[in-house]
Biopython code that builds the backbone (N, CA, C, O; Angstrom):
import numpy as np
from Bio.PDB.StructureBuilder import StructureBuilder

atoms = [
    (1, "MET", "N", (1.092, -1.288, -0.032)),
    (1, "MET", "CA", (-0.031, -0.005, -0.037)),
    (1, "MET", "C", (0.683, 1.386, 0.100)),
    (1, "MET", "O", (1.343, 1.556, 1.125)),
    (2, "SER", "N", (0.625, 2.378, -0.804)),
    (2, "SER", "CA", (1.512, 3.331, -0.970)),
    (2, "SER", "C", (0.853, 4.501, -0.145)),
    (2, "SER", "O", (-0.340, 4.782, -0.039)),
    (3, "HIS", "N", (1.922, 5.088, 0.391)),
    (3, "HIS", "CA", (1.383, 6.224, 1.652)),
    (3, "HIS", "C", (1.667, 7.410, 0.921)),
    (3, "HIS", "O", (2.712, 7.499, 0.275)),
    (4, "PRO", "N", (0.786, 8.377, 0.968)),
    (4, "PRO", "CA", (0.855, 9.827, 0.408)),
    (4, "PRO", "C", (1.789, 10.510, 1.533)),
    (4, "PRO", "O", (1.860, 10.353, 2.752)),
    (5, "ALA", "N", (2.406, 11.249, 0.711)),
    (5, "ALA", "CA", (3.193, 12.311, 1.301)),
    (5, "ALA", "C", (2.581, 12.844, 2.661)),
    (5, "ALA", "O", (1.411, 13.227, 2.656)),
    (6, "PRO", "N", (3.174, 12.875, 3.581)),
    (6, "PRO", "CA", (2.666, 13.574, 4.892)),
    (6, "PRO", "C", (2.603, 15.170, 4.746)),
    (6, "PRO", "O", (3.495, 15.751, 4.129)),
    (7, "THR", "N", (1.587, 15.834, 5.296)),
    (7, "THR", "CA", (1.701, 17.339, 5.173)),
    (7, "THR", "C", (1.849, 17.783, 6.929)),
    (7, "THR", "O", (1.584, 17.061, 7.889)),
    (8, "TRP", "N", (2.264, 18.943, 6.938)),
    (8, "TRP", "CA", (2.618, 19.428, 8.341)),
    (8, "TRP", "C", (1.391, 19.150, 9.422)),
    (8, "TRP", "O", (1.466, 18.646, 10.543)),
    (9, "THR", "N", (0.310, 19.619, 8.749)),
    (9, "THR", "CA", (-0.870, 19.587, 9.698)),
    (9, "THR", "C", (-1.561, 18.064, 9.709)),
    (9, "THR", "O", (-2.586, 17.962, 10.384)),
    (10, "SER", "N", (-1.158, 17.071, 9.128)),
    (10, "SER", "CA", (-1.465, 15.688, 9.200)),
    (10, "SER", "C", (-0.442, 14.784, 10.127)),
    (10, "SER", "O", (-0.633, 13.614, 10.461)),
    (11, "VAL", "N", (0.597, 15.544, 10.434)),
    (11, "VAL", "CA", (1.631, 14.883, 11.418)),
    (11, "VAL", "C", (1.226, 15.285, 12.728)),
    (11, "VAL", "O", (1.058, 16.480, 12.967)),
    (12, "ARG", "N", (1.055, 14.427, 13.584)),
    (12, "ARG", "CA", (1.042, 14.522, 14.997)),
    (12, "ARG", "C", (2.307, 14.509, 15.537)),
    (12, "ARG", "O", (3.211, 13.928, 14.936)),
    (13, "ARG", "N", (2.546, 15.191, 16.824)),
    (13, "ARG", "CA", (3.751, 15.370, 17.240)),
    (13, "ARG", "C", (4.322, 14.031, 17.661)),
    (13, "ARG", "O", (5.520, 13.757, 17.577)),
    (14, "SER", "N", (3.440, 13.261, 18.092)),
    (14, "SER", "CA", (4.036, 11.855, 18.596)),
    (14, "SER", "C", (4.513, 10.985, 17.430)),
    (14, "SER", "O", (5.188, 9.979, 17.645)),
    (15, "GLU", "N", (4.147, 11.387, 16.130)),
    (15, "GLU", "CA", (4.783, 10.720, 15.102)),
    (15, "GLU", "C", (6.188, 10.951, 14.682)),
    (15, "GLU", "O", (6.907, 10.129, 14.115)),
    (16, "ARG", "N", (6.543, 12.342, 15.076)),
    (16, "ARG", "CA", (7.937, 12.564, 14.704)),
    (16, "ARG", "C", (8.993, 11.969, 15.321)),
    (16, "ARG", "O", (8.833, 11.584, 16.479)),
    (17, "LEU", "N", (10.074, 11.811, 14.763)),
    (17, "LEU", "CA", (10.904, 11.211, 15.582)),
    (17, "LEU", "C", (11.811, 12.162, 16.365)),
    (17, "LEU", "O", (12.578, 12.999, 15.889)),
    (18, "ALA", "N", (11.601, 11.901, 17.559)),
    (18, "ALA", "CA", (12.323, 12.682, 18.679)),
    (18, "ALA", "C", (12.215, 14.180, 18.551)),
    (18, "ALA", "O", (13.190, 14.892, 18.792)),
    (19, "ASP", "N", (11.018, 14.688, 18.168)),
    (19, "ASP", "CA", (10.654, 16.020, 18.109)),
    (19, "ASP", "C", (11.637, 16.491, 16.772)),
    (19, "ASP", "O", (11.957, 17.678, 16.708)),
    (20, "THR", "N", (11.996, 15.763, 15.960)),
    (20, "THR", "CA", (12.421, 16.366, 14.687)),
    (20, "THR", "C", (11.466, 16.476, 13.647)),
    (20, "THR", "O", (10.286, 16.483, 13.996)),
    (21, "PRO", "N", (11.742, 16.566, 12.398)),
    (21, "PRO", "CA", (10.761, 16.862, 11.224)),
    (21, "PRO", "C", (10.490, 15.403, 10.586)),
    (21, "PRO", "O", (9.586, 15.152, 9.790)),
    (22, "ALA", "N", (11.309, 14.617, 11.014)),
    (22, "ALA", "CA", (11.545, 13.217, 10.351)),
    (22, "ALA", "C", (10.342, 12.348, 10.781)),
    (22, "ALA", "O", (10.122, 12.091, 11.965)),
    (23, "VAL", "N", (9.531, 11.883, 9.703)),
    (23, "VAL", "CA", (8.380, 10.984, 9.958)),
    (23, "VAL", "C", (8.584, 9.958, 9.037)),
    (23, "VAL", "O", (9.002, 10.119, 7.891)),
    (24, "LYS", "N", (8.270, 8.856, 9.582)),
    (24, "LYS", "CA", (8.205, 7.534, 8.974)),
    (24, "LYS", "C", (6.697, 7.021, 8.505)),
    (24, "LYS", "O", (5.808, 6.667, 9.279)),
    (25, "ARG", "N", (6.624, 7.058, 7.177)),
    (25, "ARG", "CA", (4.988, 6.565, 6.633)),
    (25, "ARG", "C", (5.324, 5.161, 5.870)),
    (25, "ARG", "O", (6.150, 5.156, 4.957)),
    (26, "GLY", "N", (4.826, 4.277, 6.171)),
    (26, "GLY", "CA", (5.067, 2.956, 5.605)),
    (26, "GLY", "C", (6.581, 2.529, 5.833)),
    (26, "GLY", "O", (7.119, 2.286, 6.913)),
    (27, "ALA", "N", (7.173, 2.492, 4.487)),
    (27, "ALA", "CA", (8.556, 2.083, 4.454)),
    (27, "ALA", "C", (9.549, 3.210, 4.215)),
    (27, "ALA", "O", (10.760, 3.028, 4.093)),
    (28, "HIS", "N", (8.874, 4.514, 4.152)),
    (28, "HIS", "CA", (9.532, 5.749, 3.720)),
    (28, "HIS", "C", (9.797, 6.528, 4.810)),
    (28, "HIS", "O", (8.920, 6.518, 5.674)),
    (29, "TRP", "N", (10.950, 7.328, 5.048)),
    (29, "TRP", "CA", (11.082, 8.508, 5.930)),
    (29, "TRP", "C", (10.804, 9.608, 4.949)),
    (29, "TRP", "O", (11.062, 9.576, 3.746)),
    (30, "TRP", "N", (10.184, 10.691, 5.692)),
    (30, "TRP", "CA", (9.841, 11.978, 5.018)),
    (30, "TRP", "C", (10.591, 12.971, 6.286)),
    (30, "TRP", "O", (10.808, 12.715, 7.470)),
    (31, "LEU", "N", (10.873, 14.218, 5.442)),
    (31, "LEU", "CA", (11.044, 15.306, 6.292)),
    (31, "LEU", "C", (10.115, 16.416, 6.089)),
    (31, "LEU", "O", (10.142, 16.985, 4.998)),
    (32, "VAL", "N", (9.213, 16.840, 7.084)),
    (32, "VAL", "CA", (8.073, 17.667, 7.000)),
    (32, "VAL", "C", (8.276, 18.671, 7.769)),
    (32, "VAL", "O", (8.893, 18.590, 8.831)),
    (33, "SER", "N", (7.669, 19.937, 7.211)),
    (33, "SER", "CA", (7.966, 21.318, 7.426)),
    (33, "SER", "C", (6.676, 22.068, 7.240)),
    (33, "SER", "O", (5.974, 21.494, 6.408)),
    (34, "PRO", "N", (6.107, 23.194, 7.750)),
    (34, "PRO", "CA", (4.972, 23.883, 7.170)),
    (34, "PRO", "C", (5.231, 24.399, 5.584)),
    (34, "PRO", "O", (4.376, 25.003, 4.935)),
    (35, "SER", "N", (6.359, 24.103, 5.163)),
    (35, "SER", "CA", (6.420, 24.793, 3.790)),
    (35, "SER", "C", (6.383, 23.572, 2.786)),
    (35, "SER", "O", (6.420, 23.811, 1.579)),
    (36, "GLY", "N", (6.308, 22.189, 3.273)),
    (36, "GLY", "CA", (6.185, 21.212, 2.497)),
    (36, "GLY", "C", (6.894, 19.868, 3.135)),
    (36, "GLY", "O", (7.315, 19.854, 4.291)),
    (37, "SER", "N", (6.978, 18.691, 2.204)),
    (37, "SER", "CA", (7.433, 17.516, 2.527)),
    (37, "SER", "C", (8.301, 17.133, 1.488)),
    (37, "SER", "O", (8.140, 17.422, 0.303)),
    (38, "LEU", "N", (9.378, 16.366, 2.040)),
    (38, "LEU", "CA", (10.516, 15.843, 1.182)),
    (38, "LEU", "C", (10.770, 14.433, 1.531)),
    (38, "LEU", "O", (11.139, 14.129, 2.665)),
    (39, "LEU", "N", (10.581, 13.537, 0.573)),
    (39, "LEU", "CA", (10.937, 12.193, 0.722)),
    (39, "LEU", "C", (12.515, 12.294, 1.069)),
    (39, "LEU", "O", (13.318, 13.077, 0.563)),
    (40, "ALA", "N", (12.745, 11.378, 1.988)),
    (40, "ALA", "CA", (14.276, 11.321, 2.084)),
    (40, "ALA", "C", (14.739, 9.758, 1.459)),
    (40, "ALA", "O", (14.413, 8.635, 1.844)),
    (41, "ALA", "N", (15.420, 10.090, 0.608)),
    (41, "ALA", "CA", (15.961, 9.070, -0.245)),
    (41, "ALA", "C", (17.333, 8.446, -0.297)),
    (41, "ALA", "O", (17.612, 7.421, -0.920)),
    (42, "ASP", "N", (18.239, 9.247, 0.494)),
    (42, "ASP", "CA", (19.713, 8.839, 0.528)),
    (42, "ASP", "C", (19.585, 7.520, 1.504)),
    (42, "ASP", "O", (19.009, 7.698, 2.577)),
    (43, "PRO", "N", (20.016, 6.394, 1.242)),
    (43, "PRO", "CA", (20.124, 5.426, 2.007)),
    (43, "PRO", "C", (21.049, 5.394, 3.312)),
    (43, "PRO", "O", (20.775, 4.611, 4.221)),
    (44, "ALA", "N", (21.981, 6.125, 3.381)),
    (44, "ALA", "CA", (22.776, 6.389, 4.376)),
    (44, "ALA", "C", (21.973, 7.162, 5.183)),
    (44, "ALA", "O", (21.840, 6.763, 6.340)),
    (45, "PHE", "N", (21.356, 8.256, 4.827)),
    (45, "PHE", "CA", (20.400, 9.193, 5.841)),
    (45, "PHE", "C", (19.429, 8.458, 6.595)),
    (45, "PHE", "O", (19.328, 8.473, 7.822)),
    (46, "THR", "N", (18.649, 7.749, 5.710)),
    (46, "THR", "CA", (17.520, 7.002, 6.140)),
    (46, "THR", "C", (17.972, 5.568, 6.908)),
    (46, "THR", "O", (17.100, 4.963, 7.532)),
    (47, "ASP", "N", (19.062, 5.142, 6.866)),
    (47, "ASP", "CA", (19.465, 4.028, 7.682)),
    (47, "ASP", "C", (19.784, 4.709, 9.114)),
    (47, "ASP", "O", (19.386, 4.280, 10.197)),
    (48, "GLU", "N", (20.536, 5.793, 8.915)),
    (48, "GLU", "CA", (20.619, 6.592, 10.446)),
    (48, "GLU", "C", (19.417, 7.009, 11.012)),
    (48, "GLU", "O", (19.286, 6.931, 12.234)),
    (49, "LEU", "N", (18.313, 7.540, 10.153)),
    (49, "LEU", "CA", (17.071, 7.639, 11.136)),
    (49, "LEU", "C", (16.275, 6.246, 11.607)),
    (49, "LEU", "O", (15.376, 6.211, 12.447)),
    (50, "GLN", "N", (16.737, 5.273, 10.977)),
    (50, "GLN", "CA", (16.163, 4.088, 11.304)),
    (50, "GLN", "C", (16.850, 3.528, 12.661)),
    (50, "GLN", "O", (16.317, 2.994, 13.634)),
    (51, "ARG", "N", (18.250, 3.836, 12.394)),
    (51, "ARG", "CA", (18.964, 3.241, 13.689)),
    (51, "ARG", "C", (18.483, 4.359, 14.932)),
    (51, "ARG", "O", (18.063, 3.904, 15.996)),
    (52, "LEU", "N", (18.548, 5.366, 14.784)),
    (52, "LEU", "CA", (17.878, 6.318, 15.957)),
    (52, "LEU", "C", (16.560, 5.970, 16.517)),
    (52, "LEU", "O", (16.322, 5.820, 17.715)),
    (53, "ALA", "N", (15.626, 5.843, 15.427)),
    (53, "ALA", "CA", (14.288, 5.319, 15.896)),
    (53, "ALA", "C", (14.367, 4.073, 16.704)),
    (53, "ALA", "O", (13.734, 3.997, 17.757)),
    (54, "THR", "N", (15.188, 2.980, 16.229)),
    (54, "THR", "CA", (15.148, 1.762, 17.156)),
    (54, "THR", "C", (15.930, 1.975, 18.272)),
    (54, "THR", "O", (15.634, 1.308, 19.264)),
    (55, "ALA", "N", (16.918, 2.791, 18.357)),
    (55, "ALA", "CA", (17.565, 3.110, 19.838)),
    (55, "ALA", "C", (16.709, 3.665, 20.842)),
    (55, "ALA", "O", (16.670, 3.327, 22.025)),
    (56, "LEU", "N", (15.895, 4.715, 20.161)),
    (56, "LEU", "CA", (14.889, 5.453, 20.978)),
    (56, "LEU", "C", (13.909, 4.538, 21.505)),
    (56, "LEU", "O", (13.590, 4.497, 22.694)),
    (57, "ALA", "N", (13.381, 3.712, 20.483)),
    (57, "ALA", "CA", (12.473, 2.584, 20.932)),
    (57, "ALA", "C", (12.818, 1.952, 22.126)),
    (57, "ALA", "O", (12.159, 1.964, 23.166)),
    (58, "ASP", "N", (14.045, 1.318, 21.894)),
    (58, "ASP", "CA", (14.816, 0.562, 22.950)),
    (58, "ASP", "C", (14.854, 1.144, 24.409)),
    (58, "ASP", "O", (14.530, 0.590, 25.459)),
    (59, "ALA", "N", (15.374, 2.504, 24.175)),
    (59, "ALA", "CA", (15.409, 3.163, 25.459)),
    (59, "ALA", "C", (14.065, 3.362, 26.184)),
    (59, "ALA", "O", (13.911, 3.286, 27.403)),
    (60, "ASN", "N", (13.078, 3.635, 25.234)),
    (60, "ASN", "CA", (11.661, 4.067, 25.934)),
    (60, "ASN", "C", (11.181, 2.659, 26.839)),
    (60, "ASN", "O", (10.623, 2.664, 27.937)),
    (61, "ARG", "N", (11.590, 1.440, 25.999)),
    (61, "ARG", "CA", (11.145, 0.231, 26.803)),
    (61, "ARG", "C", (11.965, 0.032, 27.812)),
    (61, "ARG", "O", (11.346, -0.335, 28.812)),
    (62, "ALA", "N", (13.262, 0.134, 27.988)),
    (62, "ALA", "CA", (14.120, 0.380, 29.176)),
    (62, "ALA", "C", (13.601, 1.058, 30.277)),
    (62, "ALA", "O", (13.467, 0.556, 31.393)),
    (63, "VAL", "N", (13.271, 2.343, 29.928)),
    (63, "VAL", "CA", (12.559, 3.223, 30.937)),
    (63, "VAL", "C", (11.142, 2.824, 31.498)),
    (63, "VAL", "O", (10.797, 2.945, 32.673)),
    (64, "ALA", "N", (10.496, 2.405, 30.621)),
    (64, "ALA", "CA", (9.205, 1.759, 31.044)),
    (64, "ALA", "C", (9.227, 0.643, 31.947)),
    (64, "ALA", "O", (8.387, 0.541, 32.842)),
    (65, "GLU", "N", (10.251, -0.302, 31.742)),
    (65, "GLU", "CA", (10.463, -1.519, 32.516)),
    (65, "GLU", "C", (10.996, -1.228, 33.842)),
    (65, "GLU", "O", (10.617, -1.879, 34.816)),
    (66, "ILE", "N", (11.913, -0.221, 33.946)),
    (66, "ILE", "CA", (12.659, 0.561, 35.209)),
    (66, "ILE", "C", (11.406, 0.850, 35.933)),
    (66, "ILE", "O", (11.141, 0.226, 36.961)),
    (67, "HIS", "N", (10.488, 1.909, 35.381)),
    (67, "HIS", "CA", (9.455, 2.466, 35.912)),
    (67, "HIS", "C", (8.471, 1.323, 36.564)),
    (67, "HIS", "O", (7.913, 1.448, 37.655)),
    (68, "ALA", "N", (8.384, 0.427, 35.878)),
    (68, "ALA", "CA", (7.208, -0.719, 36.388)),
    (68, "ALA", "C", (7.954, -1.312, 37.328)),
    (68, "ALA", "O", (7.254, -1.608, 38.297)),
    (69, "GLN", "N", (9.293, -1.669, 37.475)),
    (69, "GLN", "CA", (9.836, -2.252, 38.614)),
    (69, "GLN", "C", (9.909, -1.111, 39.508)),
    (69, "GLN", "O", (9.971, -1.442, 40.692)),
    (70, "SER", "N", (9.917, -0.183, 39.340)),
    (70, "SER", "CA", (9.983, 0.568, 40.597)),
    (70, "SER", "C", (8.694, 0.790, 41.479)),
    (70, "SER", "O", (8.633, 0.912, 42.702)),
    (71, "GLN", "N", (7.581, 0.814, 40.454)),
    (71, "GLN", "CA", (6.137, 0.784, 40.871)),
    (71, "GLN", "C", (5.828, -0.381, 41.844)),
    (71, "GLN", "O", (5.284, -0.286, 42.944)),
    (72, "HIS", "N", (6.278, -1.502, 41.227)),
    (72, "HIS", "CA", (6.306, -2.755, 41.833)),
    (72, "HIS", "C", (6.881, -2.798, 43.042)),
    (72, "HIS", "O", (6.337, -3.304, 44.024)),
    (73, "ALA", "N", (8.009, -2.273, 43.041)),
    (73, "ALA", "CA", (8.921, -2.460, 44.517)),
    (73, "ALA", "C", (8.324, -1.464, 45.645)),
    (73, "ALA", "O", (8.495, -1.649, 46.850)),
    (74, "ARG", "N", (7.633, -0.433, 45.116)),
    (74, "ARG", "CA", (7.000, 0.438, 46.030)),
    (74, "ARG", "C", (5.658, -0.210, 46.687)),
    (74, "ARG", "O", (5.349, -0.121, 47.876)),
    (75, "LYS", "N", (4.982, -0.829, 45.748)),
    (75, "LYS", "CA", (3.655, -1.485, 46.505)),
    (75, "LYS", "C", (3.952, -2.643, 47.193)),
    (75, "LYS", "O", (3.128, -3.067, 48.004)),
    (76, "ALA", "N", (5.141, -3.311, 46.978)),
    (76, "ALA", "CA", (5.629, -4.541, 47.802)),
    (76, "ALA", "C", (5.920, -3.960, 49.105)),
    (76, "ALA", "O", (5.750, -4.743, 50.039)),
    (77, "GLN", "N", (6.341, -2.708, 49.429)),
    (77, "GLN", "CA", (6.808, -2.276, 50.702)),
    (77, "GLN", "C", (5.782, -2.120, 51.672)),
    (77, "GLN", "O", (4.704, -1.619, 51.351)),
    (78, "PRO", "N", (6.034, -2.530, 52.917)),
    (78, "PRO", "CA", (4.788, -2.513, 53.875)),
    (78, "PRO", "C", (4.271, -1.079, 54.326)),
    (78, "PRO", "O", (3.300, -0.982, 55.076)),
]
sb = StructureBuilder()
sb.init_structure("model")
sb.init_model(0)
sb.init_chain("A")
sb.init_seg("    ")
for serial, (resi, resn, name, xyz) in enumerate(atoms, 1):
    if name == "N":
        sb.init_residue(resn, " ", resi, " ")
    sb.init_atom(name, np.array(xyz, "f"), 0.0, 1.0, " ", f" {name:<3s}", serial, name[0])
structure = sb.get_structure()
């Protein structure tokens, strides 16, 4: 399925990569600004975006796990 170019108004803040203008739609990375969208086509650049997205997702999972363990430890205290 083809994904149309995102527009600035169609992109939620939570969709952007680490509060940057980078947005992934389908298999493609886009740079989105109020003046327009640009398909990121350079493989080296898109590979770095993907590595950053993966690292951020891993970090978010680790923080969530630490938070859950902390909450569980607090509940276990008398």
